[in-house]
Structure formats: structure tokens, C-alpha cells
VOGU-3710 file (C-alpha; in Angstrom, 3 decimals, decimal comma):
1> mprdperrdr> 0,000/0,000/0,000  1,566/3,406/-1,017  2,029/6,068/1,656  0,188/9,365/1,499  2,734/12,124/0,503  0,880/14,822/2,484  1,151/12,819/5,683  4,888/12,292/5,236  5,652/16,082/5,025  3,408/17,043/7,890
11> gqvaieyigf> 6,030/18,343/10,404  8,525/19,689/7,879  7,378/23,318/8,155  7,695/23,272/11,933  11,231/21,885/11,734  12,237/24,520/9,149  10,763/27,282/11,324  12,644/26,069/14,400  15,866/26,043/12,383  15,268/29,592/11,112
21> lpilllvala> 14,220/31,017/14,494  17,769/31,768/15,775  18,470/33,839/12,655  15,257/35,808/13,159  16,161/36,461/16,797  19,654/37,628/15,849  18,290/40,056/13,247  15,748/41,396/15,776  18,461/41,904/18,422  20,671/43,687/15,868
31> avqlgliayt> 17,808/46,048/14,965  17,168/46,834/18,633  20,901/47,415/19,205  21,113/49,862/16,292  18,161/51,778/17,710  19,806/51,838/21,123  23,047/53,192/19,614  21,137/55,979/17,829  19,143/56,807/20,969  22,291/56,983/23,116
41> aqqagtaart> 23,966/59,296/20,572  20,919/61,576/20,629  20,974/61,609/24,439  24,696/62,500/24,400  23,955/65,512/22,188  21,217/66,682/24,534  23,494/66,209/27,554  26,352/68,154/25,926  24,120/71,117/25,034  22,523/71,196/28,484
51> garsaslegp> 25,893/70,908/30,226  27,413/73,655/28,074  24,443/75,951/28,710  24,702/75,340/32,459  28,482/75,806/32,524  28,204/79,060/30,545  25,946/80,382/33,310  28,378/79,039/35,941  25,868/76,432/37,093  26,378/72,807/38,155
61> headcraavs> 27,052/71,588/34,611  27,840/67,968/35,543  24,568/67,501/37,438  22,558/69,301/34,749  24,218/67,215/32,060  23,238/63,962/33,785  19,724/65,213/34,502  19,203/65,835/30,778  19,512/62,134/29,850  17,201/59,220/30,574
71> swladetscp> 17,564/57,946/34,125  18,804/54,500/33,017  21,692/56,151/31,117  22,581/58,814/33,699  24,951/56,603/35,706  26,985/55,914/32,557  27,285/59,622/31,657  30,273/61,918/32,128  30,435/65,571/31,081  33,826/67,221/31,550
81> asfgadevtv> 34,005/70,920/30,686  36,827/73,070/29,387  36,603/76,802/30,025  38,091/79,361/27,677  38,160/83,135/27,995  34,891/83,661/26,131  33,401/80,201/25,746  32,881/76,875/27,468  32,961/73,445/25,828  31,337/70,348/27,310
91> taeitipsvf> 31,871/66,856/25,947  29,235/64,340/26,984  30,200/60,679/26,927  27,612/57,958/27,505  28,380/54,244/27,554  26,201/52,465/24,991  24,463/49,490/26,644  24,286/46,136/24,881  21,292/43,879/24,316  23,513/40,943/23,360
101> pgkdnfgtar> 24,216/38,425/26,130  27,859/38,354/27,207  28,682/41,827/25,807  28,728/44,613/28,411  28,675/47,651/26,123  29,158/48,896/22,580  31,644/51,668/23,327  30,678/55,259/24,037  28,625/57,919/22,325  30,508/61,219/22,458
111> ktatmprdh> 29,065/64,637/21,579  30,514/68,110/22,140  28,790/71,471/22,537  30,271/74,956/22,883  28,467/77,983/24,318  29,589/81,571/24,912  30,288/82,424/28,547  27,918/84,764/30,298  30,068/87,447/31,898
//
């Protein structure tokens, strides 16, 4: 008696899907990581501008710089300032978190802003 061909291929799609699932997960994680890198860079720009504005008014630029970023990135933020005669420059550096297991971070996002000093 010949076997029914439809019955023989019954679980093939499920096996192919299970084999393809790790690739789909890797692509999804890569997309999330790229978004996280872009978001961290945007936050670094905001922090640098806020820190430079605060430092130009002789305010607490480091605290203002950290307050300008999302709370979950604030601990990984540093904002050193350099003061010139007529201007102040703040460079914000934020460690880029990783979504990949076993990798702590993806380097740092670094943005610089310069503002005239308020005399």
C-alpha cells in the first residue's frame, strides 16, 4: 500500500521554522541594538548642550548634564568641561548598553557642545 505524501511532510514546516528562528532572533536583536546606539547618541547631544548651557551660566554643569539624559543612562554619563576666555565646551560621553548576552557595552557615544560664557 503506497504512503500518502501529504502525511509524510506534515512536520517539515515546523522543523524549518525552528531552524530559522535563531536567525530571526539575531536580526531582531541587531535592529534593537542599532536603535539603542542611535538613541544613546541623541541623548549625548542633549546632555552636551545642556551641560554647556549650564556651565556658561556658571551652574552645576555635571549635574545638569546627567539630569538631561534618561535615568537608566545617567549613571553611565560623564560631562567634563573646558573653560576658555569667552566660551565653554562640554563633551558628553555615555556608555552604549548592549542587548547581546555576554557583551557589556558597545563603546561610548561622544558629543561636544560649545556655548559663549555669560560674563
